[in-house]
N, C-alpha and C positions, 0 to 999 in steps of 0.2 A: 130181271134174269141176267146172269153172269155167262161167260163161257171160261171152263176149267180145262187148262193146257197141261202136260206133259212132257219133261222134255224126252227125246228120245233115245236119248245116250244114259242118261241118268234118271230115273222116274220119280229120285230123290225131290228133283227141281220142281217145284210147282208153280202155276200161275193163274189166276183169274182177272178176268178182264171185264169190262161191259159189255154185253152181246152184240158184235159184231166190231168190237174194237181194234185196231190196229197193235200188234205187238211193240210197249215200246221199245224206246234206241238201247235201254239197260240191257232187254233180252233178246236184244238181236243176237247175238253171238249164238247163241243156242238155236237146234232144230227141235221145235216145239209142236206137239200134235193134240188135237183138239179132240178130249177123253170124252165130255156131256158137257149139257148144260145144267146149271145151279140155279135155282130160286132165291137160295139164302145160304153165299158163304159162311156165313158169321158175321156178329159184332163186330169184331177189331178191323178183320180183312173189310168188310163192307165201309169200317170207318176209314181204313188208309186207300180204297178204291176210290172215295168222295175225296178223299185229298191230293192223292198223285194219280189220280188215273189207273192204276194196275193194284196187286198183291201177287208179290214174288218172295217164294220161301224155301228153304233145304230142310225137308223134313229127316228129322234124327230116324237110324235102322230099329229104332224100337217102335217107331209111329205114333208114337206118343206126342210128341213136342216137336218143333221145328223154329229154325232160326230165319227172322225175316234180311233177304238181300235187298 
């Protein structure tokens, strides 16, 4: 299970963490709100979470693509 967060000031910034994990230092400059729990965030997102403990991205305005941060 994973936690899904969005930035309070710009919802195009998204963060996925293992359930109950602290927000990483790289993301600490933003105000995050927990939006929901996610069972499977996707293959690439899970891979990055396994590697670095989180997945953070900025979603493009068309909501089709994103850039990893």
